[in-house]
Jmol script that loads the backbone (N, CA, C; Angstrom):
load data "model"
ATOM      1  N   MET A   1     -50.818  30.808 -37.051  1.00  0.00           N
ATOM      2  CA  MET A   1     -50.664  29.552 -38.120  1.00  0.00           C
ATOM      3  C   MET A   1     -51.628  28.503 -37.321  1.00  0.00           C
ATOM      4  N   ASP A   2     -52.296  28.501 -38.179  1.00  0.00           N
ATOM      5  CA  ASP A   2     -53.101  26.767 -37.908  1.00  0.00           C
ATOM      6  C   ASP A   2     -52.929  25.688 -38.026  1.00  0.00           C
ATOM      7  N   LYS A   3     -51.952  25.285 -39.066  1.00  0.00           N
ATOM      8  CA  LYS A   3     -51.469  23.923 -39.326  1.00  0.00           C
ATOM      9  C   LYS A   3     -49.865  24.020 -39.186  1.00  0.00           C
ATOM     10  N   ARG A   4     -49.509  23.807 -38.484  1.00  0.00           N
ATOM     11  CA  ARG A   4     -48.007  23.645 -38.498  1.00  0.00           C
ATOM     12  C   ARG A   4     -47.478  22.141 -38.937  1.00  0.00           C
ATOM     13  N   MET A   5     -46.822  21.725 -40.023  1.00  0.00           N
ATOM     14  CA  MET A   5     -46.456  20.662 -40.928  1.00  0.00           C
ATOM     15  C   MET A   5     -44.659  20.634 -40.467  1.00  0.00           C
ATOM     16  N   PHE A   6     -43.900  21.214 -40.306  1.00  0.00           N
ATOM     17  CA  PHE A   6     -42.360  21.288 -39.901  1.00  0.00           C
ATOM     18  C   PHE A   6     -42.135  21.942 -38.919  1.00  0.00           C
ATOM     19  N   ILE A   7     -41.151  21.566 -38.029  1.00  0.00           N
ATOM     20  CA  ILE A   7     -40.447  22.095 -36.803  1.00  0.00           C
ATOM     21  C   ILE A   7     -39.000  21.642 -37.066  1.00  0.00           C
ATOM     22  N   GLU A   8     -38.170  22.853 -37.386  1.00  0.00           N
ATOM     23  CA  GLU A   8     -36.849  22.515 -37.578  1.00  0.00           C
ATOM     24  C   GLU A   8     -35.849  23.263 -36.309  1.00  0.00           C
ATOM     25  N   ILE A   9     -35.103  22.751 -35.824  1.00  0.00           N
ATOM     26  CA  ILE A   9     -33.837  23.286 -34.689  1.00  0.00           C
ATOM     27  C   ILE A   9     -32.987  23.440 -35.504  1.00  0.00           C
ATOM     28  N   GLY A  10     -32.415  24.761 -34.992  1.00  0.00           N
ATOM     29  CA  GLY A  10     -30.935  24.623 -35.460  1.00  0.00           C
ATOM     30  C   GLY A  10     -29.866  25.501 -34.077  1.00  0.00           C
ATOM     31  N   MET A  11     -28.754  25.771 -34.492  1.00  0.00           N
ATOM     32  CA  MET A  11     -27.845  26.243 -33.292  1.00  0.00           C
ATOM     33  C   MET A  11     -26.808  27.603 -34.592  1.00  0.00           C
ATOM     34  N   GLY A  12     -26.652  28.108 -33.925  1.00  0.00           N
ATOM     35  CA  GLY A  12     -25.733  29.111 -34.428  1.00  0.00           C
ATOM     36  C   GLY A  12     -24.932  29.927 -33.536  1.00  0.00           C
ATOM     37  N   VAL A  13     -23.333  30.303 -33.736  1.00  0.00           N
ATOM     38  CA  VAL A  13     -22.129  30.586 -33.077  1.00  0.00           C
ATOM     39  C   VAL A  13     -21.623  31.643 -33.343  1.00  0.00           C
ATOM     40  N   ASP A  14     -21.478  33.046 -33.032  1.00  0.00           N
ATOM     41  CA  ASP A  14     -20.332  33.608 -33.308  1.00  0.00           C
ATOM     42  C   ASP A  14     -19.394  33.866 -32.154  1.00  0.00           C
ATOM     43  N   LEU A  15     -18.442  33.206 -32.777  1.00  0.00           N
ATOM     44  CA  LEU A  15     -17.347  32.791 -31.943  1.00  0.00           C
ATOM     45  C   LEU A  15     -16.275  34.067 -31.262  1.00  0.00           C
ATOM     46  N   HIS A  16     -16.279  34.887 -31.736  1.00  0.00           N
ATOM     47  CA  HIS A  16     -15.178  36.274 -31.321  1.00  0.00           C
ATOM     48  C   HIS A  16     -16.236  37.701 -31.208  1.00  0.00           C
ATOM     49  N   GLY A  17     -17.053  37.480 -32.398  1.00  0.00           N
ATOM     50  CA  GLY A  17     -17.405  39.132 -32.728  1.00  0.00           C
ATOM     51  C   GLY A  17     -18.325  39.552 -31.641  1.00  0.00           C
ATOM     52  N   GLN A  18     -18.801  38.476 -30.543  1.00  0.00           N
ATOM     53  CA  GLN A  18     -20.286  38.900 -29.560  1.00  0.00           C
ATOM     54  C   GLN A  18     -21.335  39.395 -30.486  1.00  0.00           C
ATOM     55  N   ASN A  19     -21.474  39.232 -31.684  1.00  0.00           N
ATOM     56  CA  ASN A  19     -22.583  39.594 -32.632  1.00  0.00           C
ATOM     57  C   ASN A  19     -23.967  38.551 -32.540  1.00  0.00           C
ATOM     58  N   VAL A  20     -24.485  38.925 -32.158  1.00  0.00           N
ATOM     59  CA  VAL A  20     -26.177  38.120 -31.619  1.00  0.00           C
ATOM     60  C   VAL A  20     -26.752  37.762 -33.287  1.00  0.00           C
ATOM     61  N   THR A  21     -26.530  39.108 -33.825  1.00  0.00           N
ATOM     62  CA  THR A  21     -27.372  38.701 -35.239  1.00  0.00           C
ATOM     63  C   THR A  21     -26.727  37.749 -36.267  1.00  0.00           C
ATOM     64  N   LYS A  22     -25.393  37.662 -36.032  1.00  0.00           N
ATOM     65  CA  LYS A  22     -24.593  36.798 -36.913  1.00  0.00           C
ATOM     66  C   LYS A  22     -25.006  35.478 -36.309  1.00  0.00           C
ATOM     67  N   ALA A  23     -24.991  35.123 -34.773  1.00  0.00           N
ATOM     68  CA  ALA A  23     -25.297  33.901 -34.318  1.00  0.00           C
ATOM     69  C   ALA A  23     -26.877  33.444 -34.775  1.00  0.00           C
ATOM     70  N   ALA A  24     -27.622  34.258 -34.530  1.00  0.00           N
ATOM     71  CA  ALA A  24     -29.144  34.096 -35.011  1.00  0.00           C
ATOM     72  C   ALA A  24     -28.908  33.548 -36.468  1.00  0.00           C
ATOM     73  N   VAL A  25     -28.710  34.243 -37.652  1.00  0.00           N
ATOM     74  CA  VAL A  25     -28.344  34.331 -38.912  1.00  0.00           C
ATOM     75  C   VAL A  25     -27.825  32.486 -39.117  1.00  0.00           C
ATOM     76  N   ARG A  26     -27.015  32.563 -38.247  1.00  0.00           N
ATOM     77  CA  ARG A  26     -26.302  31.025 -38.629  1.00  0.00           C
ATOM     78  C   ARG A  26     -27.372  29.822 -37.904  1.00  0.00           C
ATOM     79  N   ALA A  27     -28.103  29.933 -36.838  1.00  0.00           N
ATOM     80  CA  ALA A  27     -29.339  28.996 -36.195  1.00  0.00           C
ATOM     81  C   ALA A  27     -30.115  29.172 -37.490  1.00  0.00           C
ATOM     82  N   VAL A  28     -30.542  29.945 -37.981  1.00  0.00           N
ATOM     83  CA  VAL A  28     -31.400  29.420 -39.023  1.00  0.00           C
ATOM     84  C   VAL A  28     -30.984  28.796 -40.266  1.00  0.00           C
ATOM     85  N   GLN A  29     -30.049  29.502 -40.566  1.00  0.00           N
ATOM     86  CA  GLN A  29     -29.530  28.374 -41.666  1.00  0.00           C
ATOM     87  C   GLN A  29     -29.518  27.298 -41.382  1.00  0.00           C
ATOM     88  N   ASN A  30     -28.739  26.879 -40.180  1.00  0.00           N
ATOM     89  CA  ASN A  30     -28.714  25.654 -39.393  1.00  0.00           C
ATOM     90  C   ASN A  30     -29.935  24.789 -39.185  1.00  0.00           C
ATOM     91  N   ALA A  31     -31.077  25.424 -38.964  1.00  0.00           N
ATOM     92  CA  ALA A  31     -32.333  24.934 -39.273  1.00  0.00           C
ATOM     93  C   ALA A  31     -32.931  24.555 -40.133  1.00  0.00           C
ATOM     94  N   ILE A  32     -32.826  25.337 -41.608  1.00  0.00           N
ATOM     95  CA  ILE A  32     -33.629  25.033 -42.459  1.00  0.00           C
ATOM     96  C   ILE A  32     -32.405  24.488 -43.784  1.00  0.00           C
ATOM     97  N   HIS A  33     -31.154  24.420 -43.386  1.00  0.00           N
ATOM     98  CA  HIS A  33     -30.564  24.213 -44.946  1.00  0.00           C
ATOM     99  C   HIS A  33     -30.080  23.133 -45.035  1.00  0.00           C
ATOM    100  N   HIS A  34     -30.509  21.890 -43.771  1.00  0.00           N
ATOM    101  CA  HIS A  34     -30.934  20.465 -44.063  1.00  0.00           C
ATOM    102  C   HIS A  34     -31.776  20.020 -44.878  1.00  0.00           C
ATOM    103  N   ASN A  35     -32.939  20.734 -44.951  1.00  0.00           N
ATOM    104  CA  ASN A  35     -34.002  20.204 -45.289  1.00  0.00           C
ATOM    105  C   ASN A  35     -34.574  20.433 -46.993  1.00  0.00           C
ATOM    106  N   SER A  36     -35.500  19.763 -47.511  1.00  0.00           N
ATOM    107  CA  SER A  36     -36.050  20.342 -48.365  1.00  0.00           C
ATOM    108  C   SER A  36     -37.759  19.725 -48.513  1.00  0.00           C
ATOM    109  N   MET A  37     -38.507  20.712 -49.214  1.00  0.00           N
ATOM    110  CA  MET A  37     -39.919  20.648 -48.712  1.00  0.00           C
ATOM    111  C   MET A  37     -40.371  20.778 -50.250  1.00  0.00           C
ATOM    112  N   PRO A  38     -39.928  19.793 -51.065  1.00  0.00           N
ATOM    113  CA  PRO A  38     -40.549  20.084 -52.870  1.00  0.00           C
ATOM    114  C   PRO A  38     -42.256  19.837 -52.940  1.00  0.00           C
ATOM    115  N   GLY A  39     -42.603  19.208 -51.632  1.00  0.00           N
ATOM    116  CA  GLY A  39     -44.518  19.475 -52.053  1.00  0.00           C
ATOM    117  C   GLY A  39     -45.101  20.131 -51.227  1.00  0.00           C
ATOM    118  N   ILE A  40     -44.354  21.220 -50.661  1.00  0.00           N
ATOM    119  CA  ILE A  40     -45.150  21.763 -49.572  1.00  0.00           C
ATOM    120  C   ILE A  40     -46.272  23.138 -50.697  1.00  0.00           C
ATOM    121  N   ARG A  41     -45.553  23.452 -51.610  1.00  0.00           N
ATOM    122  CA  ARG A  41     -46.399  24.399 -52.425  1.00  0.00           C
ATOM    123  C   ARG A  41     -48.017  23.563 -52.634  1.00  0.00           C
ATOM    124  N   SER A  42     -47.901  22.353 -52.889  1.00  0.00           N
ATOM    125  CA  SER A  42     -49.250  21.475 -53.311  1.00  0.00           C
ATOM    126  C   SER A  42     -50.221  21.394 -51.996  1.00  0.00           C
ATOM    127  N   VAL A  43     -49.901  21.688 -50.659  1.00  0.00           N
ATOM    128  CA  VAL A  43     -50.901  21.516 -49.328  1.00  0.00           C
ATOM    129  C   VAL A  43     -51.236  22.922 -49.054  1.00  0.00           C
ATOM    130  N   LEU A  44     -50.495  24.017 -49.515  1.00  0.00           N
ATOM    131  CA  LEU A  44     -50.530  25.264 -49.008  1.00  0.00           C
ATOM    132  C   LEU A  44     -52.122  25.803 -50.256  1.00  0.00           C
ATOM    133  N   PRO A  45     -53.093  26.678 -48.786  1.00  0.00           N
ATOM    134  CA  PRO A  45     -53.958  27.490 -49.824  1.00  0.00           C
ATOM    135  C   PRO A  45     -53.358  28.015 -51.006  1.00  0.00           C
ATOM    136  N   GLY A  46     -54.407  27.776 -52.053  1.00  0.00           N
ATOM    137  CA  GLY A  46     -53.991  28.133 -53.560  1.00  0.00           C
ATOM    138  C   GLY A  46     -52.411  27.866 -54.017  1.00  0.00           C
ATOM    139  N   ASN A  47     -52.042  26.619 -53.508  1.00  0.00           N
ATOM    140  CA  ASN A  47     -50.873  26.262 -54.368  1.00  0.00           C
ATOM    141  C   ASN A  47     -49.718  27.323 -54.145  1.00  0.00           C
ATOM    142  N   ASP A  48     -49.860  28.147 -53.008  1.00  0.00           N
ATOM    143  CA  ASP A  48     -49.233  29.631 -53.286  1.00  0.00           C
ATOM    144  C   ASP A  48     -48.127  29.448 -51.889  1.00  0.00           C
ATOM    145  N   LEU A  49     -47.024  29.863 -52.506  1.00  0.00           N
ATOM    146  CA  LEU A  49     -46.058  30.104 -51.461  1.00  0.00           C
ATOM    147  C   LEU A  49     -46.003  31.254 -50.651  1.00  0.00           C
ATOM    148  N   ALA A  50     -46.872  31.764 -51.349  1.00  0.00           N
ATOM    149  CA  ALA A  50     -46.956  33.706 -50.476  1.00  0.00           C
ATOM    150  C   ALA A  50     -48.155  33.041 -49.076  1.00  0.00           C
ATOM    151  N   ASN A  51     -48.684  32.109 -49.430  1.00  0.00           N
ATOM    152  CA  ASN A  51     -49.742  31.541 -48.360  1.00  0.00           C
ATOM    153  C   ASN A  51     -49.071  30.681 -47.017  1.00  0.00           C
ATOM    154  N   MET A  52     -47.750  30.417 -47.548  1.00  0.00           N
ATOM    155  CA  MET A  52     -46.982  29.433 -46.109  1.00  0.00           C
ATOM    156  C   MET A  52     -46.625  30.649 -45.139  1.00  0.00           C
ATOM    157  N   LYS A  53     -46.732  29.906 -43.820  1.00  0.00           N
ATOM    158  CA  LYS A  53     -46.426  30.676 -42.954  1.00  0.00           C
ATOM    159  C   LYS A  53     -44.855  30.200 -41.789  1.00  0.00           C
ATOM    160  N   VAL A  54     -44.038  30.933 -41.401  1.00  0.00           N
ATOM    161  CA  VAL A  54     -43.140  30.705 -40.879  1.00  0.00           C
ATOM    162  C   VAL A  54     -42.709  31.506 -39.575  1.00  0.00           C
ATOM    163  N   HIS A  55     -42.723  30.858 -38.616  1.00  0.00           N
ATOM    164  CA  HIS A  55     -42.550  31.219 -37.276  1.00  0.00           C
ATOM    165  C   HIS A  55     -41.475  30.879 -36.752  1.00  0.00           C
ATOM    166  N   VAL A  56     -40.245  31.741 -36.601  1.00  0.00           N
ATOM    167  CA  VAL A  56     -39.085  31.696 -35.966  1.00  0.00           C
ATOM    168  C   VAL A  56     -38.911  32.133 -34.472  1.00  0.00           C
ATOM    169  N   ARG A  57     -38.285  31.069 -33.292  1.00  0.00           N
ATOM    170  CA  ARG A  57     -38.334  31.390 -32.352  1.00  0.00           C
ATOM    171  C   ARG A  57     -37.001  31.416 -32.312  1.00  0.00           C
ATOM    172  N   LEU A  58     -36.413  32.577 -31.300  1.00  0.00           N
ATOM    173  CA  LEU A  58     -34.691  32.693 -31.205  1.00  0.00           C
ATOM    174  C   LEU A  58     -34.911  32.955 -29.757  1.00  0.00           C
ATOM    175  N   ALA A  59     -33.627  31.768 -29.300  1.00  0.00           N
ATOM    176  CA  ALA A  59     -33.117  32.165 -27.750  1.00  0.00           C
ATOM    177  C   ALA A  59     -32.301  32.646 -27.776  1.00  0.00           C
ATOM    178  N   VAL A  60     -31.869  33.757 -27.400  1.00  0.00           N
ATOM    179  CA  VAL A  60     -30.677  34.740 -27.201  1.00  0.00           C
ATOM    180  C   VAL A  60     -30.431  34.767 -25.894  1.00  0.00           C
ATOM    181  N   PRO A  61     -28.964  34.976 -25.710  1.00  0.00           N
ATOM    182  CA  PRO A  61     -28.456  34.930 -24.496  1.00  0.00           C
ATOM    183  C   PRO A  61     -28.111  36.325 -23.978  1.00  0.00           C
ATOM    184  N   ALA A  62     -27.887  37.207 -24.960  1.00  0.00           N
ATOM    185  CA  ALA A  62     -27.254  38.586 -24.846  1.00  0.00           C
ATOM    186  C   ALA A  62     -27.803  39.751 -25.864  1.00  0.00           C
ATOM    187  N   ASP A  63     -27.515  40.924 -25.620  1.00  0.00           N
ATOM    188  CA  ASP A  63     -27.751  41.795 -26.824  1.00  0.00           C
ATOM    189  C   ASP A  63     -29.286  41.984 -27.478  1.00  0.00           C
ATOM    190  N   ARG A  64     -30.501  41.452 -27.058  1.00  0.00           N
ATOM    191  CA  ARG A  64     -31.673  41.461 -27.883  1.00  0.00           C
ATOM    192  C   ARG A  64     -31.728  42.673 -28.441  1.00  0.00           C
ATOM    193  N   ASP A  65     -31.089  43.641 -27.866  1.00  0.00           N
ATOM    194  CA  ASP A  65     -31.632  45.227 -28.297  1.00  0.00           C
ATOM    195  C   ASP A  65     -30.702  45.539 -30.031  1.00  0.00           C
ATOM    196  N   ARG A  66     -29.520  44.643 -29.844  1.00  0.00           N
ATOM    197  CA  ARG A  66     -28.691  44.510 -31.072  1.00  0.00           C
ATOM    198  C   ARG A  66     -29.333  43.544 -32.400  1.00  0.00           C
ATOM    199  N   LEU A  67     -30.251  42.821 -31.646  1.00  0.00           N
ATOM    200  CA  LEU A  67     -30.728  41.281 -32.957  1.00  0.00           C
ATOM    201  C   LEU A  67     -31.211  42.506 -33.544  1.00  0.00           C
ATOM    202  N   ASP A  68     -30.840  42.472 -35.003  1.00  0.00           N
ATOM    203  CA  ASP A  68     -31.626  42.789 -36.535  1.00  0.00           C
ATOM    204  C   ASP A  68     -32.646  41.565 -37.026  1.00  0.00           C
ATOM    205  N   LEU A  69     -33.623  41.466 -36.740  1.00  0.00           N
ATOM    206  CA  LEU A  69     -34.725  40.613 -37.383  1.00  0.00           C
ATOM    207  C   LEU A  69     -34.621  40.710 -38.801  1.00  0.00           C
ATOM    208  N   ASP A  70     -34.239  41.908 -39.382  1.00  0.00           N
ATOM    209  CA  ASP A  70     -34.490  41.793 -40.916  1.00  0.00           C
ATOM    210  C   ASP A  70     -33.579  41.422 -41.765  1.00  0.00           C
ATOM    211  N   VAL A  71     -32.358  41.176 -41.020  1.00  0.00           N
ATOM    212  CA  VAL A  71     -30.798  40.685 -41.439  1.00  0.00           C
ATOM    213  C   VAL A  71     -31.146  38.971 -41.493  1.00  0.00           C
ATOM    214  N   VAL A  72     -32.059  38.405 -39.973  1.00  0.00           N
ATOM    215  CA  VAL A  72     -32.205  37.457 -40.130  1.00  0.00           C
ATOM    216  C   VAL A  72     -33.449  36.523 -40.870  1.00  0.00           C
ATOM    217  N   ARG A  73     -34.365  37.778 -41.345  1.00  0.00           N
ATOM    218  CA  ARG A  73     -35.893  37.727 -42.381  1.00  0.00           C
ATOM    219  C   ARG A  73     -34.833  37.172 -43.640  1.00  0.00           C
ATOM    220  N   GLU A  74     -33.556  37.620 -43.890  1.00  0.00           N
ATOM    221  CA  GLU A  74     -33.251  37.268 -45.388  1.00  0.00           C
ATOM    222  C   GLU A  74     -32.702  36.094 -45.410  1.00  0.00           C
ATOM    223  N   GLU A  75     -32.964  35.281 -44.601  1.00  0.00           N
ATOM    224  CA  GLU A  75     -32.647  33.808 -44.577  1.00  0.00           C
ATOM    225  C   GLU A  75     -33.685  32.742 -45.493  1.00  0.00           C
ATOM    226  N   LEU A  76     -34.634  33.563 -44.883  1.00  0.00           N
ATOM    227  CA  LEU A  76     -36.278  32.639 -45.270  1.00  0.00           C
ATOM    228  C   LEU A  76     -36.637  33.120 -46.527  1.00  0.00           C
ATOM    229  N   PRO A  77     -36.530  32.267 -47.568  1.00  0.00           N
ATOM    230  CA  PRO A  77     -37.042  32.603 -48.950  1.00  0.00           C
ATOM    231  C   PRO A  77     -38.386  32.691 -49.649  1.00  0.00           C
ATOM    232  N   TYR A  78     -39.570  32.333 -48.386  1.00  0.00           N
ATOM    233  CA  TYR A  78     -40.895  32.039 -48.506  1.00  0.00           C
ATOM    234  C   TYR A  78     -41.187  32.294 -47.236  1.00  0.00           C
ATOM    235  N   GLY A  79     -42.953  32.984 -47.729  1.00  0.00           N
ATOM    236  CA  GLY A  79     -43.709  33.016 -46.671  1.00  0.00           C
ATOM    237  C   GLY A  79     -43.770  34.074 -45.732  1.00  0.00           C
ATOM    238  N   GLN A  80     -44.733  34.076 -45.208  1.00  0.00           N
ATOM    239  CA  GLN A  80     -44.821  35.317 -44.099  1.00  0.00           C
ATOM    240  C   GLN A  80     -44.121  34.947 -42.760  1.00  0.00           C
ATOM    241  N   ILE A  81     -43.677  35.620 -42.681  1.00  0.00           N
ATOM    242  CA  ILE A  81     -42.244  35.452 -41.310  1.00  0.00           C
ATOM    243  C   ILE A  81     -42.716  36.183 -40.005  1.00  0.00           C
ATOM    244  N   SER A  82     -42.964  35.314 -39.450  1.00  0.00           N
ATOM    245  CA  SER A  82     -43.097  36.164 -37.844  1.00  0.00           C
ATOM    246  C   SER A  82     -41.734  35.686 -37.060  1.00  0.00           C
ATOM    247  N   PHE A  83     -41.337  36.540 -35.771  1.00  0.00           N
ATOM    248  CA  PHE A  83     -40.333  36.162 -35.005  1.00  0.00           C
ATOM    249  C   PHE A  83     -41.120  36.039 -33.488  1.00  0.00           C
ATOM    250  N   GLU A  84     -40.399  35.862 -32.526  1.00  0.00           N
ATOM    251  CA  GLU A  84     -40.290  35.620 -31.298  1.00  0.00           C
ATOM    252  C   GLU A  84     -39.051  35.404 -30.654  1.00  0.00           C
ATOM    253  N   VAL A  85     -38.908  36.343 -29.885  1.00  0.00           N
ATOM    254  CA  VAL A  85     -37.367  36.144 -29.404  1.00  0.00           C
ATOM    255  C   VAL A  85     -37.516  36.334 -27.732  1.00  0.00           C
ATOM    256  N   ILE A  86     -36.992  34.986 -27.260  1.00  0.00           N
ATOM    257  CA  ILE A  86     -37.033  34.655 -25.657  1.00  0.00           C
ATOM    258  C   ILE A  86     -35.471  34.724 -25.088  1.00  0.00           C
ATOM    259  N   ASP A  87     -35.472  35.070 -24.044  1.00  0.00           N
ATOM    260  CA  ASP A  87     -33.947  34.590 -23.154  1.00  0.00           C
ATOM    261  C   ASP A  87     -33.569  33.084 -23.312  1.00  0.00           C
ATOM    262  N   GLY A  88     -32.499  32.956 -23.711  1.00  0.00           N
ATOM    263  CA  GLY A  88     -31.900  31.570 -23.592  1.00  0.00           C
ATOM    264  C   GLY A  88     -30.363  31.570 -24.459  1.00  0.00           C
ATOM    265  N   GLY A  89     -30.001  30.444 -25.387  1.00  0.00           N
ATOM    266  CA  GLY A  89     -28.853  30.341 -25.809  1.00  0.00           C
ATOM    267  C   GLY A  89     -27.762  30.546 -24.786  1.00  0.00           C
ATOM    268  N   MET A  90     -26.596  30.884 -24.832  1.00  0.00           N
ATOM    269  CA  MET A  90     -25.355  30.594 -24.088  1.00  0.00           C
ATOM    270  C   MET A  90     -24.561  31.522 -24.587  1.00  0.00           C
ATOM    271  N   LEU A  91     -23.613  32.283 -23.734  1.00  0.00           N
ATOM    272  CA  LEU A  91     -22.514  32.834 -23.524  1.00  0.00           C
ATOM    273  C   LEU A  91     -21.349  32.043 -22.933  1.00  0.00           C
ATOM    274  N   THR A  92     -20.293  31.637 -23.444  1.00  0.00           N
ATOM    275  CA  THR A  92     -19.334  30.726 -23.112  1.00  0.00           C
ATOM    276  C   THR A  92     -18.180  31.707 -23.559  1.00  0.00           C
ATOM    277  N   SER A  93     -16.839  31.257 -22.866  1.00  0.00           N
ATOM    278  CA  SER A  93     -15.725  31.906 -23.444  1.00  0.00           C
ATOM    279  C   SER A  93     -15.245  30.687 -24.779  1.00  0.00           C
ATOM    280  N   SER A  94     -14.814  31.697 -25.631  1.00  0.00           N
ATOM    281  CA  SER A  94     -14.185  31.216 -26.720  1.00  0.00           C
ATOM    282  C   SER A  94     -12.824  30.643 -26.385  1.00  0.00           C
ATOM    283  N   GLY A  95     -12.394  30.753 -25.536  1.00  0.00           N
ATOM    284  CA  GLY A  95     -11.015  30.383 -25.369  1.00  0.00           C
ATOM    285  C   GLY A  95      -9.776  31.572 -24.869  1.00  0.00           C
ATOM    286  N   ILE A  96      -9.857  32.585 -25.467  1.00  0.00           N
ATOM    287  CA  ILE A  96      -9.276  33.694 -25.756  1.00  0.00           C
ATOM    288  C   ILE A  96      -9.370  34.545 -24.955  1.00  0.00           C
ATOM    289  N   VAL A  97      -8.317  34.794 -23.961  1.00  0.00           N
ATOM    290  CA  VAL A  97      -8.362  36.240 -23.029  1.00  0.00           C
ATOM    291  C   VAL A  97      -7.575  37.257 -23.732  1.00  0.00           C
ATOM    292  N   LEU A  98      -8.022  38.335 -23.676  1.00  0.00           N
ATOM    293  CA  LEU A  98      -7.736  39.701 -24.639  1.00  0.00           C
ATOM    294  C   LEU A  98      -6.652  40.281 -23.672  1.00  0.00           C
ATOM    295  N   ALA A  99      -5.971  40.459 -24.426  1.00  0.00           N
ATOM    296  CA  ALA A  99      -4.272  40.968 -24.057  1.00  0.00           C
ATOM    297  C   ALA A  99      -4.643  42.275 -23.330  1.00  0.00           C
ATOM    298  N   ASP A 100      -5.831  43.328 -24.059  1.00  0.00           N
ATOM    299  CA  ASP A 100      -5.747  44.407 -23.598  1.00  0.00           C
ATOM    300  C   ASP A 100      -6.935  44.497 -22.406  1.00  0.00           C
ATOM    301  N   LYS A 101      -7.543  43.531 -22.092  1.00  0.00           N
ATOM    302  CA  LYS A 101      -8.326  43.676 -20.784  1.00  0.00           C
ATOM    303  C   LYS A 101      -7.590  42.289 -19.819  1.00  0.00           C
ATOM    304  N   ASP A 102      -7.680  42.815 -18.559  1.00  0.00           N
ATOM    305  CA  ASP A 102      -7.023  41.585 -17.620  1.00  0.00           C
ATOM    306  C   ASP A 102      -8.176  41.022 -17.687  1.00  0.00           C
ATOM    307  N   ASP A 103      -7.714  39.630 -17.804  1.00  0.00           N
ATOM    308  CA  ASP A 103      -8.569  38.366 -17.530  1.00  0.00           C
ATOM    309  C   ASP A 103     -10.006  38.451 -17.894  1.00  0.00           C
ATOM    310  N   VAL A 104     -10.601  39.207 -19.152  1.00  0.00           N
ATOM    311  CA  VAL A 104     -11.313  39.057 -19.576  1.00  0.00           C
ATOM    312  C   VAL A 104     -11.387  38.333 -21.038  1.00  0.00           C
ATOM    313  N   ASN A 105     -12.542  37.216 -21.039  1.00  0.00           N
ATOM    314  CA  ASN A 105     -12.281  35.970 -22.070  1.00  0.00           C
ATOM    315  C   ASN A 105     -13.522  37.082 -23.129  1.00  0.00           C
ATOM    316  N   ASP A 106     -12.807  36.250 -24.119  1.00  0.00           N
ATOM    317  CA  ASP A 106     -13.573  36.771 -25.769  1.00  0.00           C
ATOM    318  C   ASP A 106     -14.950  35.683 -25.836  1.00  0.00           C
ATOM    319  N   LEU A 107     -16.028  36.574 -25.237  1.00  0.00           N
ATOM    320  CA  LEU A 107     -17.227  35.898 -25.539  1.00  0.00           C
ATOM    321  C   LEU A 107     -17.786  34.911 -26.823  1.00  0.00           C
ATOM    322  N   ALA A 108     -17.844  33.813 -26.827  1.00  0.00           N
ATOM    323  CA  ALA A 108     -18.733  33.207 -28.116  1.00  0.00           C
ATOM    324  C   ALA A 108     -20.273  33.203 -27.552  1.00  0.00           C
ATOM    325  N   TYR A 109     -20.958  33.676 -28.484  1.00  0.00           N
ATOM    326  CA  TYR A 109     -22.489  33.992 -28.609  1.00  0.00           C
ATOM    327  C   TYR A 109     -23.395  32.492 -29.340  1.00  0.00           C
ATOM    328  N   VAL A 110     -24.198  31.872 -28.820  1.00  0.00           N
ATOM    329  CA  VAL A 110     -24.497  30.860 -29.113  1.00  0.00           C
ATOM    330  C   VAL A 110     -26.153  31.241 -29.441  1.00  0.00           C
ATOM    331  N   VAL A 111     -26.814  30.962 -30.442  1.00  0.00           N
ATOM    332  CA  VAL A 111     -28.243  31.449 -30.486  1.00  0.00           C
ATOM    333  C   VAL A 111     -29.540  30.110 -30.772  1.00  0.00           C
ATOM    334  N   ILE A 112     -30.327  29.574 -30.295  1.00  0.00           N
ATOM    335  CA  ILE A 112     -30.550  28.683 -30.471  1.00  0.00           C
ATOM    336  C   ILE A 112     -31.926  29.064 -31.645  1.00  0.00           C
ATOM    337  N   ALA A 113     -32.123  28.609 -32.553  1.00  0.00           N
ATOM    338  CA  ALA A 113     -33.487  28.862 -33.645  1.00  0.00           C
ATOM    339  C   ALA A 113     -34.596  27.422 -33.455  1.00  0.00           C
ATOM    340  N   SER A 114     -35.925  27.887 -33.635  1.00  0.00           N
ATOM    341  CA  SER A 114     -36.858  27.098 -33.928  1.00  0.00           C
ATOM    342  C   SER A 114     -37.735  27.688 -35.134  1.00  0.00           C
ATOM    343  N   VAL A 115     -37.764  26.525 -36.378  1.00  0.00           N
ATOM    344  CA  VAL A 115     -37.958  27.389 -37.323  1.00  0.00           C
ATOM    345  C   VAL A 115     -39.541  26.651 -37.785  1.00  0.00           C
ATOM    346  N   GLU A 116     -40.698  27.006 -37.494  1.00  0.00           N
ATOM    347  CA  GLU A 116     -42.051  26.621 -37.886  1.00  0.00           C
ATOM    348  C   GLU A 116     -42.528  26.380 -39.233  1.00  0.00           C
ATOM    349  N   VAL A 117     -42.949  25.941 -39.791  1.00  0.00           N
ATOM    350  CA  VAL A 117     -43.448  25.621 -41.024  1.00  0.00           C
ATOM    351  C   VAL A 117     -44.676  25.147 -41.315  1.00  0.00           C
ATOM    352  N   GLY A 118     -45.760  26.061 -41.698  1.00  0.00           N
ATOM    353  CA  GLY A 118     -47.458  25.903 -41.949  1.00  0.00           C
ATOM    354  C   GLY A 118     -48.071  26.760 -42.692  1.00  0.00           C
ATOM    355  N   TYR A 119     -49.466  26.726 -42.171  1.00  0.00           N
ATOM    356  CA  TYR A 119     -50.401  27.558 -42.790  1.00  0.00           C
ATOM    357  C   TYR A 119     -51.442  27.864 -41.839  1.00  0.00           C
TER     358      TYR A 119
END
end "model"
wireframe off; spacefill off
backbone 0.3
color backbone group
């Protein structure tokens, strides 16, 4: 990406499913669903949304091998999308102790997303 125009940060949590993909989807949604870029097309080369580049950095706490980037990609409606997955985020107790497991907490997965938009 030669020119970054926007960087949005989001956080997503899967409270009980220990699903890193669900938490990542929520983090991307949180980053992008609170803004609108109505003039973006006018500054992109060729005035074409296909020339927009979107780089998503995901900080995940666990289960990197279970992260389905194709599912996360579906949340981004335009552009040439790239991903970078790094260690980060958080695993924390959801507050529920599983009855069938001795003192094992149901973990909440927290993922942080940085969504960069430019060309």
